TIBA-96510 format. One line per 2 residues: number of its first residue (from 0); for each residue x, y, z of C-alpha. Coordinates in steps of 0.2 Angstrom, whole numbers, plus 5000, padded with zeros to 4 digits. Layout:
TIBA-96510
NUM> X:Y:Z | ...
END
This chain:
TIBA-96510
0> 6111:5606:7189 | 6094:5608:7195
2> 6081:5612:7181 | 6074:5627:7190
4> 6091:5635:7190 | 6093:5632:7171
6> 6076:5639:7168 | 6080:5655:7178
8> 6096:5658:7168 | 6086:5656:7152
10> 6073:5668:7157 | 6086:5680:7162
12> 6095:5679:7146 | 6079:5682:7136
14> 6075:5697:7146 | 6092:5704:7143
16> 6092:5701:7124 | 6074:5709:7123
18> 6080:5724:7133 | 6095:5727:7121
20> 6084:5725:7106 | 6072:5738:7113
22> 6086:5750:7117 | 6093:5748:7099
24> 6076:5751:7091 | 6073:5767:7101
26> 6090:5773:7097 | 6086:5770:7078
28> 6070:5780:7080 | 6078:5794:7088
30> 6092:5794:7075 | 6079:5794:7061
32> 6068:5808:7069 | 6069:5826:7062
34> 6082:5836:7071 | 6077:5854:7076
36> 6060:5863:7074 | 6061:5864:7054
38> 6065:5845:7052 | 6078:5850:7039
40> 6085:5832:7036 | 6068:5824:7033
42> 6062:5838:7021 | 6077:5839:7010
44> 6074:5822:7001 | 6087:5812:6992
46> 6103:5818:6984 | 6104:5820:6965
48> 6113:5803:6963 | 6101:5794:6975
50> 6086:5802:6966 | 6092:5796:6949
52> 6098:5779:6955 | 6081:5776:6963
54> 6072:5780:6947 | 6084:5769:6936
56> 6081:5755:6948 | 6063:5754:6942
58> 6066:5759:6924 | 6083:5759:6915
60> 6079:5775:6905 | 6076:5791:6915
62> 6071:5807:6905 | 6070:5823:6914
64> 6053:5832:6915 | 6062:5849:6913
66> 6063:5848:6894 | 6047:5841:6886
68> 6049:5852:6870 | 6066:5844:6866
70> 6064:5826:6874 | 6047:5822:6879
72> 6046:5809:6893 | 6034:5799:6883
74> 6048:5794:6871 | 6057:5784:6884
76> 6051:5767:6876 | 6060:5773:6860
78> 6077:5775:6869 | 6074:5759:6879
80> 6071:5749:6862 | 6087:5757:6855
82> 6097:5752:6871 | 6092:5734:6870
84> 6101:5733:6854 | 6118:5735:6863
86> 6117:5718:6871 | 6122:5724:6888
88> 6112:5731:6903 | 6111:5750:6898
90> 6106:5764:6910 | 6102:5780:6902
92> 6099:5797:6910 | 6093:5812:6899
94> 6095:5829:6909 | 6097:5847:6905
96> 6114:5853:6903 | 6114:5863:6919
98> 6110:5847:6929 | 6128:5840:6926
100> 6138:5853:6934 | 6156:5853:6928
102> 6158:5835:6924 | 6145:5821:6919
104> 6157:5807:6923 | 6156:5811:6941
106> 6137:5810:6941 | 6138:5793:6932
108> 6150:5786:6945 | 6139:5792:6959
110> 6123:5784:6951 | 6133:5767:6949
112> 6138:5767:6967 | 6120:5770:6972
114> 6113:5758:6960 | 6126:5745:6962
116> 6123:5736:6945 | 6134:5732:6931
118> 6131:5739:6914 | 6134:5753:6902
120> 6129:5770:6909 | 6125:5784:6897
122> 6122:5802:6901 | 6114:5814:6889
124> 6109:5832:6889 | 6097:5842:6878
126> 6110:5843:6864 | 6119:5826:6863
128> 6130:5814:6873 | 6137:5820:6889
130> 6147:5805:6895 | 6148:5786:6892
132> 6155:5774:6905 | 6155:5755:6907
134> 6155:5746:6924 | 6158:5727:6925
136> 6154:5724:6906 | 6164:5724:6890
138> 6157:5734:6875 | 6171:5736:6862
140> 6172:5752:6853 | 6160:5762:6865
142> 6172:5777:6866 | 6175:5777:6847
144> 6156:5776:6845 | 6154:5792:6855
146> 6168:5800:6845 | 6160:5796:6828
148> 6143:5801:6834 | 6150:5818:6840
150> 6158:5822:6823 | 6146:5813:6811
152> 6130:5823:6817 | 6126:5841:6814
154> 6121:5853:6828 | 6103:5851:6825
156> 6102:5833:6829 | 6090:5829:6843
158> 6095:5818:6858 | 6084:5804:6851
160> 6094:5804:6834 | 6111:5806:6844
162> 6107:5790:6854 | 6101:5781:6839
164> 6117:5785:6829 | 6128:5780:6845
166> 6119:5763:6845 | 6121:5761:6827
168> 6140:5765:6827 | 6143:5754:6843
170> 6135:5739:6835 | 6142:5741:6818
172> 6159:5733:6821 | 6167:5747:6813
174> 6167:5760:6827 | 6185:5764:6826
176> 6186:5766:6807 | 6171:5778:6808
178> 6178:5788:6822 | 6194:5791:6813
180> 6185:5795:6796 | 6174:5807:6805
182> 6188:5815:6814 | 6198:5817:6799
184> 6184:5825:6789 | 6176:5836:6802
186> 6189:5838:6816 | 6198:5854:6816
188> 6190:5861:6800 | 6176:5873:6796
190> 6167:5859:6787 | 6151:5854:6796
192> 6140:5839:6792 | 6124:5843:6783
194> 6109:5848:6793 | 6096:5835:6797
196> 6081:5846:6799 | 6072:5860:6790
198> 6069:5876:6801 | 6059:5891:6797
200> 6073:5900:6789 | 6076:5886:6777
202> 6058:5885:6773 | 6057:5903:6769
204> 6072:5901:6757 | 6063:5886:6750
206> 6048:5896:6747 | 6058:5910:6739
208> 6067:5898:6727 | 6050:5889:6723
210> 6042:5905:6718 | 6056:5910:6707
212> 6055:5893:6698 | 6036:5892:6697
214> 6036:5908:6687 | 6054:5910:6680
216> 6055:5893:6672 | 6038:5893:6662
218> 6040:5912:6657 | 6057:5909:6651
220> 6052:5894:6642 | 6037:5903:6634
222> 6048:5918:6629 | 6062:5907:6621
224> 6050:5896:6612 | 6040:5910:6605
226> 6057:5918:6600 | 6063:5902:6592
228> 6047:5899:6582 | 6047:5917:6576
230> 6065:5916:6571 | 6061:5900:6562
232> 6046:5909:6553 | 6058:5922:6548
234> 6070:5910:6541 | 6057:5900:6532
236> 6049:5916:6525 | 6067:5921:6519
238> 6070:5904:6511 | 6052:5905:6503
240> 6056:5922:6497 | 6041:5930:6507
242> 6050:5936:6522 | 6065:5946:6520
244> 6066:5959:6506 | 6079:5958:6492
246> 6091:5972:6495 | 6087:5987:6484
248> 6102:5992:6473 | 6105:6010:6476
250> 6109:6022:6463 | 6103:6011:6448
252> 6094:6019:6434 | 6077:6012:6428
254> 6078:6009:6409 | 6061:6003:6406
256> 6044:5997:6414 | 6042:5981:6424
258> 6050:5966:6417 | 6042:5949:6415
260> 6051:5933:6420 | 6056:5922:6405
262> 6050:5905:6403 | 6061:5891:6408
264> 6065:5887:6390 | 6068:5905:6385
266> 6083:5911:6376 | 6101:5908:6383
268> 6113:5921:6388 | 6119:5932:6374
270> 6104:5929:6362 | 6098:5947:6364
272> 6080:5942:6363 | 6067:5947:6374
274> 6057:5933:6383 | 6038:5935:6382
276> 6040:5951:6373 | 6039:5962:6388
278> 6051:5974:6394 | 6060:5972:6411
280> 6060:5985:6425 | 6075:5993:6433
282> 6086:5985:6446 | 6080:5999:6458
284> 6062:5993:6456 | 6067:5975:6458
286> 6076:5980:6474 | 6062:5990:6482
288> 6059:5983:6500 | 6042:5976:6505
290> 6035:5982:6521 | 6035:5971:6536
292> 6042:5953:6538 | 6033:5937:6543
294> 6022:5948:6554 | 6018:5946:6573
296> 6017:5929:6581 | 6000:5921:6577
298> 5988:5922:6592 | 5981:5905:6588
300> 5998:5897:6590 | 6002:5908:6606
302> 5987:5901:6616 | 5993:5883:6616
304> 6010:5889:6621 | 6003:5899:6636
306> 5993:5884:6642 | 6009:5873:6641
308> 6018:5886:6651 | 6005:5886:6664
310> 6006:5867:6665 | 6024:5868:6666
312> 6023:5880:6681 | 6011:5867:6689
314> 6023:5853:6686 | 6037:5864:6694
316> 6026:5868:6709 | 6021:5849:6711
318> 6040:5844:6710 | 6045:5857:6723
320> 6031:5851:6735 | 6038:5833:6733
322> 6056:5839:6735 | 6053:5851:6750
324> 6041:5839:6758 | 6045:5843:6777
326> 6031:5848:6787 | 6039:5849:6804
328> 6056:5853:6811 | 6064:5839:6822
330> 6063:5821:6824 | 6044:5819:6825
332> 6043:5818:6844 | 6028:5827:6851
334> 6026:5830:6869 | 6009:5824:6877
336> 5999:5834:6889 | 6006:5824:6903
338> 6024:5828:6898 | 6020:5847:6898
340> 6013:5847:6916 | 6024:5834:6924
342> 6037:5846:6931 | 6024:5859:6937
344> 6015:5845:6946 | 6031:5839:6954
346> 6036:5856:6960 | 6019:5860:6966
348> 6017:5844:6976 | 6034:5848:6984
350> 6029:5865:6989 | 6013:5859:6997
352> 6024:5849:7009 | 6038:5862:7011
354> 6039:5881:7006 | 6057:5878:7000
356> 6058:5866:6986 | 6075:5861:6979
358> 6076:5852:6962 | 6082:5834:6965
360> 6089:5833:6947 | 6101:5847:6949
362> 6117:5848:6959 | 6114:5855:6977
364> 6117:5873:6978 | 6112:5875:6997
366> 6120:5866:7011 | 6110:5859:7026
368> 6113:5875:7037 | 6107:5886:7023
370> 6091:5876:7020 | 6087:5875:7038
372> 6090:5894:7040 | 6079:5898:7025
374> 6065:5887:7031 | 6065:5896:7048
376> 6064:5913:7039 | 6050:5907:7028
378> 6039:5902:7043 | 6043:5919:7052
380> 6037:5930:7038 | 6020:5939:7040
382> 6016:5935:7022 | 6016:5917:7014
384> 6031:5915:7003 | 6037:5899:6994
386> 6054:5896:6985 | 6056:5885:6970
388> 6074:5882:6966 | 6073:5874:6949
390> 6082:5877:6932 | 6072:5884:6918
392> 6076:5885:6899 | 6068:5887:6882
394> 6064:5868:6881 | 6053:5867:6897
396> 6035:5868:6898 | 6035:5887:6901
398> 6047:5891:6887 | 6060:5898:6900
400> 6048:5911:6906 | 6048:5912:6925
402> 6031:5921:6926 | 6023:5907:6917
404> 6030:5894:6929 | 6025:5905:6944
406> 6007:5906:6937 | 6006:5887:6934
408> 6012:5884:6952 | 5999:5897:6958
410> 5985:5888:6948 | 5990:5871:6956
412> 5992:5878:6974 | 5976:5888:6974
414> 5981:5901:6988 | 5988:5918:6988
416> 6007:5920:6991 | 6023:5927:6985
418> 6032:5914:6973 | 6050:5915:6972
420> 6058:5906:6957 | 6077:5904:6958
422> 6089:5897:6945 | 6101:5885:6953
424> 6115:5887:6940 | 6115:5906:6937
426> 6108:5911:6954 | 6094:5922:6946
428> 6079:5926:6957 | 6062:5931:6951
430> 6047:5936:6963 | 6029:5936:6958
432> 6015:5942:6969 | 5999:5933:6969
434> 5986:5941:6980 | 5997:5945:6995
436> 5996:5963:7003 | 6013:5968:6999
438> 6017:5984:6990 | 6021:5979:6972
440> 6032:5994:6968 | 6042:5989:6983
442> 6045:5973:6975 | 6049:5980:6958
444> 6061:5993:6965 | 6071:5980:6975
446> 6090:5980:6974 | 6096:5974:6958
448> 6107:5961:6967 | 6091:5952:6972
450> 6086:5950:6955 | 6100:5949:6943
452> 6117:5940:6945 | 6135:5942:6940
454> 6151:5934:6944 | 6154:5945:6959
456> 6137:5941:6967 | 6136:5931:6983
458> 6130:5913:6983 | 6111:5909:6981
460> 6108:5905:6999 | 6114:5922:7004
462> 6104:5931:6991 | 6088:5922:6995
464> 6091:5926:7014 | 6093:5945:7009
466> 6077:5944:6998 | 6067:5937:7013
468> 6074:5951:7024 | 6069:5963:7011
470> 6051:5956:7010 | 6050:5955:7029
472> 6052:5974:7029 | 6039:5977:7015
474> 6025:5989:7018 | 6007:5982:7018
476> 5996:5986:7003 | 5978:5991:7004
478> 5973:5976:6994 | 5980:5960:6987
480> 5989:5962:6971 | 5984:5952:6956
482> 5997:5952:6942 | 5993:5953:6924
484> 5992:5936:6916 | 6008:5932:6906
486> 6006:5928:6887 | 6005:5909:6885
488> 6020:5899:6880 | 6022:5893:6862
490> 6012:5878:6857 | 6025:5864:6857
492> 6017:5856:6841 | 6015:5872:6832
494> 6032:5878:6837 | 6039:5864:6827
496> 6027:5865:6812 | 6034:5873:6797
498> 6025:5886:6787 | 6018:5880:6770
500> 6029:5880:6755 | 6018:5892:6745
502> 6017:5905:6759 | 6029:5918:6765
504> 6042:5922:6753 | 6034:5913:6739
506> 6025:5928:6731 | 6041:5939:6731
508> 6050:5924:6723 | 6037:5924:6709
510> 6040:5942:6706 | 6059:5940:6705
512> 6056:5924:6694 | 6046:5934:6681
514> 6060:5947:6680 | 6073:5934:6680
516> 6064:5925:6665 | 6064:5942:6656
518> 6083:5944:6660 | 6087:5927:6653
520> 6077:5930:6638 | 6085:5946:6634
522> 6103:5938:6637 | 6098:5924:6625
524> 6091:5935:6612 | 6106:5947:6613
526> 6118:5932:6612 | 6109:5925:6597
528> 6109:5942:6589 | 6128:5944:6592
530> 6131:5927:6584 | 6120:5931:6569
532> 6130:5948:6566 | 6147:5939:6568
534> 6141:5925:6556 | 6135:5937:6543
536> 6151:5947:6545 | 6161:5932:6542
538> 6150:5927:6527 | 6151:5944:6521
540> 6170:5945:6523 | 6172:5928:6514
542> 6157:5930:6502 | 6169:5927:6487
544> 6181:5913:6486 | 6181:5902:6501
546> 6163:5901:6505 | 6155:5884:6507
548> 6151:5878:6489 | 6143:5861:6487
550> 6143:5853:6470 | 6125:5847:6472
552> 6116:5861:6482 | 6098:5859:6487
554> 6085:5871:6483 | 6084:5877:6501
556> 6102:5879:6502 | 6102:5890:6486
558> 6088:5901:6493 | 6096:5903:6510
560> 6113:5907:6503 | 6106:5919:6490
562> 6098:5928:6504 | 6113:5929:6514
564> 6125:5934:6500 | 6114:5948:6494
566> 6113:5955:6512 | 6132:5954:6513
568> 6134:5963:6496 | 6121:5977:6501
570> 6130:5979:6518 | 6147:5981:6509
572> 6141:5993:6496 | 6133:6006:6509
574> 6150:6012:6516 | 6160:6009:6500
576> 6159:6027:6493 | 6177:6028:6490
578> 6178:6013:6478 | 6187:6015:6461
580> 6174:6018:6447 | 6177:6001:6439
582> 6175:5991:6455 | 6160:6001:6460
584> 6152:5999:6443 | 6155:5980:6443
586> 6147:5978:6461 | 6132:5988:6457
588> 6129:5979:6441 | 6131:5962:6450
590> 6118:5968:6463 | 6106:5973:6449
592> 6108:5957:6439 | 6106:5946:6454
594> 6090:5956:6458 | 6083:5953:6441
596> 6086:5935:6442 | 6077:5931:6458
598> 6064:5945:6459 | 6055:5945:6443
600> 6039:5951:6452 | 6048:5967:6458
602> 6040:5965:6475 | 6057:5965:6484
604> 6057:5947:6489 | 6065:5931:6482
606> 6052:5924:6470 | 6044:5908:6476
608> 6047:5900:6458 | 6065:5905:6456
610> 6074:5891:6448 | 6090:5883:6455
612> 6100:5890:6440 | 6093:5907:6443
614> 6097:5906:6462 | 6115:5899:6458
616> 6118:5913:6446 | 6112:5926:6459
618> 6124:5919:6471 | 6139:5919:6459
620> 6135:5938:6455 | 6133:5942:6473
622> 6149:5935:6478 | 6158:5942:6463
624> 6151:5959:6468 | 6157:5957:6486
626> 6174:5952:6479 | 6175:5968:6469
628> 6171:5978:6484 | 6185:5970:6494
630> 6198:5969:6480 | 6198:5983:6467
632> 6209:5973:6455 | 6199:5957:6458
634> 6199:5944:6444 | 6185:5945:6432
636> 6182:5927:6430 | 6175:5913:6441
638> 6179:5895:6442 | 6171:5887:6427
640> 6170:5869:6435 | 6159:5876:6450
642> 6155:5895:6449 | 6151:5894:6467
644> 6169:5892:6471 | 6171:5911:6467
646> 6185:5920:6458 | 6198:5912:6447
648> 6214:5922:6449 | 6221:5916:6432
650> 6218:5904:6418 | 6225:5886:6419
652> 6224:5873:6405 | 6208:5863:6405
654> 6195:5857:6394 | 6178:5865:6394
656> 6166:5860:6407 | 6156:5849:6394
658> 6160:5844:6377 | 6143:5843:6370
660> 6142:5855:6354 | 6160:5860:6356
662> 6174:5857:6343 | 6192:5854:6346
664> 6196:5872:6340 | 6186:5879:6354
666> 6196:5870:6367 | 6205:5884:6376
668> 6212:5889:6393 | 6197:5890:6405
670> 6197:5899:6422 | 6199:5888:6438
672> 6200:5893:6456 | 6215:5888:6466
674> 6207:5873:6474 | 6202:5866:6457
676> 6219:5870:6449 | 6227:5859:6463
678> 6214:5845:6462 | 6200:5847:6449
680> 6183:5847:6458 | 6167:5841:6453
682> 6157:5850:6441 | 6142:5860:6448
684> 6126:5851:6446 | 6109:5859:6448
686> 6091:5853:6449 | 6081:5856:6434
688> 6066:5867:6434 | 6053:5853:6433
690> 6043:5850:6449 | 6046:5867:6456
692> 6065:5866:6455 | 6066:5848:6462
694> 6069:5839:6446 | 6084:5828:6442
696> 6102:5835:6444 | 6111:5841:6428
698> 6127:5850:6424 | 6124:5869:6426
700> 6130:5873:6409 | 6116:5862:6401
702> 6102:5871:6410 | 6094:5887:6402
704> 6099:5904:6409 | 6114:5916:6409
706> 6124:5905:6421 | 6128:5892:6406
708> 6140:5905:6398 | 6152:5903:6413
710> 6155:5886:6407 | 6162:5893:6392
712> 6174:5905:6401 | 6163:5920:6402
714> 6168:5934:6414 | 6158:5943:6427
716> 6155:5958:6416 | 6149:5947:6402
718> 6138:5938:6414 | 6129:5954:6420
720> 6127:5959:6402 | 6119:5942:6398
722> 6107:5943:6412 | 6101:5961:6407
724> 6099:5955:6389 | 6091:5939:6395
726> 6078:5950:6404 | 6078:5963:6390
728> 6085:5977:6401 | 6096:5989:6392
END
């Protein structure tokens, strides 16, 4: 074939190919060009899944700009760092709850189809996990990790904490066990996991409790300490003979002037001689009560206690400040200024290009025909109107206030207009007039179905169309309307800051704490008083036989027991008016004799120099008198081995308590208590008078004083006579 022919064919082919390419190119341009005067398709932008997939293509973590108070966009690196721990490609979207529609799994599937990448896809809302799906990767236990996270965390957990717990469970290797344990513990019950964060209500409770503790504990400790020390002063004074007065025997007759106490080596019982040549006073004078007790608590001792209570209050306050150390509520995330203005900038930028802005993060609520129709209506109005179809909630930059969002958009756009803010999920519509000549009352009085929504309201597109029709019929105002500036939204940082621990209910708590301390003190004091009354009653009831009786009593025990037994005898004599004459006489003689023994100074108090023998004799007499009051025919004798044992019902064969100076002819049947009859007890041994009553122990019958006669079998009547003779009282 001729070369010219071949060249012509090649040139013809090139022309044909070039022509077809030109046709295809032109067709593509025409197809991509906006259709209609509004250019609806080109202005609508990408769909929700396409919008999110495009962002995830550049960054695997996408956080919505519509909830900076709950999940600031600046925390995305924290989520990304946790996601890398999973070991598989992870794509995370954090959107408001309203952005998911009815099912989050559908959104994730659409994102995966658009993105076309294998990995773990996680959808979260402002309260927790929405959906978790895997595509092309294997991550065992991911569903169990989601279940465990759902049950293990309380409702106040933030999305950041939820995702951290999800990652922690998924990588633990025990996701299934933890899911089962959490479901068993919290599933289907009223039990809830403990809260993670302290809110303002919790802080008020903490302040109240701290106030109660700061005053209640120190004041209660101070009152109880003073009370305990005062009671100890009373006991010590009673033991020393200088606090509680010796009970005054009632009805006794004075037989002479004041008696002087015999010397330690004075005459023994039955001698009939006067010691020191002085006459003794009556039992009534010996029993006369002294005024007062140990006196009020010393001020010099009270001051250190008050200082100590103040230090204790400071320690309680310091401890409370360390226990209740939360200063903010939440996980510590703080939105930046860029986080707070991100959504407003995005919406304002969209409204500059198109008067109808649809939130790309939300499911579509207007179809293409509705969008085109609304744009045409907007251009035909005689006043400038823009429509922003965006969700709003308490976690957005405006705190869920449509007026604040409208003001922020007006500040960005810098022109007079009617701003319509529509909620895509509920269909709510709000109109704010910024400088247009539209009658404000006309807008305020618009039909309620153009502002509020209900389940019977028409779709959002129809309601917006009705609103634009209503605006188009509005009468003109004489001047542009300038709305009042709405109050600012709460500061996102201050909103999470907790009030100080020592503010709020702290002061009321201090008042309640003071009253509580007084109540505790009153209850403790009343309880101690009741215990003392019961104890004294029991001791009084068993003041004769059966009361504790050591065979080597100490001086403090003797003084304390003498005080108690004399109190018991005095209390028993007061209501005992109907006693037989013999029992009444014996009881009063025992009380008079006991008073002579331990109150030689006639000051109504146990003498400081009372000897152990005198104290023991007073105890024996007091118990014998108590026995006479309780039993009219009580035995006259007491146990000769240990007179502190009390009455001896009858005589049993025994040798005298000591054999010194006694002949076989004097061996006789001596009285024994029931216990010593069964098993002979030890002989009572008392300290000698040397060293202030702290000398060596010796058998009681070897010591000077009337008590020695009991070792020879003397009865109570004989013992009282010996005491009176010993002191020269007739």
